[in-house]
C-alpha positions, 0 to 999 in steps of 0.5 A, a space after each residue: 516484498 523482499 526476502 528476509 532471513 534469520 541470523 541462522 540462515 533460515 528464511 522468515 516471513 515479513 510478519 513473523 515473530 520468531 524463527 521456526 528453525 532456531 527459535 530466535 525472536 524476530 522484529 522488523 526495523 522500518 528505518 533500514 528495512 531489515 529483519 533483526 533476529 535476537 532476544 526479547 528482554 521483557 517488553 521494552 528491550 530487544 537485543 538484535 542481530 541481522 543476517 547481514 549486520 554482525 553488530 548487536 543493536 538494542 531496540 524497543 519492540 512496538 507496544 502492539 507486539 503484545 496485543 491481539 495484532 502482534 506487530 513485529 516492528 521496532 522503535 529506536 530506544 530514543 523514540 518517544 513513542 511506544 508504538 511503531 510508525 504503522 501502529 500509531 497511525 490507527 485512530 479508531 479500531 474495531 471494538 475488541 470486546 467482540 470476538 470477530 473484531 480481534 481477527 479483523 483488527 489483526 488483518 487490517 494492521 497486517 495489510 497496513 504494515 505491508 502498505 507502509 513497507 512499500 511506501 518506505 521502499 519507494 522513499 515516500 515515507 521516511 521512518 527517521 522523520 515520521 513528522 512528515 506523515 504524521 497527518 495520516 490517520 486510519 479509522 477502522 469502523 463498523 456498521 449495522 451490516 456486521 454489527 446490528 448493535 450500531 446505528 450507522 447503516 453503512 461505513 464507506 471506505 474513503 479518504 478525507 484530508 489525511 484520514 482514511 476510513 475503512 469498513 472493518 468488515 472488509 477484513 472478513 473474506 466472506 464480506 469481501 467476496 460478497 462486495 466483490 460480486 455486488 460491485 462486479 469487480 475483478 479484483 478486490 482485496 483488503 490490501 488493495 483498499 489501503 493502496 487505493 486510499 493512500 493514493 488520495 492521500 498522496 495526491 494532496 502531497 504531489 499536486 500542490 501548485 497550479 502547474 502540477 495540477 495542470 500536468 495532472 489534468 493533461 493525463 487524468 482529466 479535470 479533478 475540479 469536476 463535481 465529484 459527488 455528481 460524477 459518482 452518482 452518475 457512475 452508479 446510476 448509469 454504469 461505466 462507459 462501454 469503452 472504458 477499457 481503452 482509457 481506464 484500468 478499471 470501470 470505477 476509474 472512469 467515474 472521476 479523475 480522482 478515482 482514476 488516479 487512485 485506481 491507477 496508483 493502487 495498480 502501480 503499488 501492486 506491480 512494485 510489490 509483486 515485481 520486488 517479490 519476483 526479483 527476490 526469488 529469481 523469477 525477475 531479472 529486473 534490477 531496481 538499482 537501474 530504474 527505467 520505466 520501459 524495462 520495468 513494465 516489460 518485465 512486469 508483463 513477463 512476470 504477470 504472464 508467469 503468475 497467470 500460468 502458474 495459477 491456471 496450472 493449479 486450476 485457480 483463477 488468474 491473479 492478474 486479469 488486467 489488460 492495459 491499454 497504451 493510455 493506461 500504461 502512460 498513466 502508470 508512467 506518469 505516476 512513476 515519474 511523480 514518485 521518483 521526483 517526490 522521493 528525490 525531494 524527500 531525500 534531499 530534504 527540500 520539500 519546501 522547494 517545489 519543482 514542476 513535474 517532468 514535461 516528458 510524462 504527458 507525451 506518454 498519454 494520448 488524448 
């Protein structure tokens, strides 16, 4: 996450609605990735200035700015929608007549906006062309574990053909911690769920030709293996004791699709955290000159600093992962795929499919 500033020079947070120093209203512009400070006029006008742009611009605030989730994103005046690109992707939300669901929805949407911002930074989404990802939808559902009035026993977090379903109870810290213990996971967060499931969504975008799928299989394995049977085997028999040499998490060993999504989510963790470190002067990596080798070496250094800081406070290490050479190769593959896809998006040539980089496969050893 980058650092953002009010026009007065005060640093502000990504989700902030107003500057705590000067009182100006704040709103985030997803088209150019900047925080505007200005004056909110009624519910449909926002006159804004940016700390790095002197000219005043007129926007419309997202309609959800005035709801329980308090979205602080903007729309262009000519946009036909009343909600921003992040909020309007939610198809089903938790029942807002139940008090605890208000905070759940708030936290779910916050995590989704952070996800969208990372995807915008990576140029996987283009806020000026939302039709490109209009097939992406989110259902935030409940089950009887958190709402005894419902018939549904279990809501399973997952993705199917552009629809991402999340159990709304995952927005509760207690439920999240309980599930983490039950699943014996080292890392489980609400944002992590979003990052994992969006990986399944982008798999369908990236691997559309047989040539691309063959390259995927050379790195992650054959995704045509029976998915339901693979998961059943994983939950009944547990993970392979040697998973650490080939996979980023035990769950990644269950099936190539889950290996992709787990590794993809990890890649997004690194991207966002390294950007934050760079913004605060902790990292010396310059993203304008992207090079995977330097990028990953810098990440290893920053992760070591993060863990040391937490240990100094008597807290658990935020980054408990040890990555094998094979896992690093998978991250490199994802990096190459993203770079090529983003370039095609930039060139507005999505109809012309290019084969993925041939050099990527050499990073992963069988």
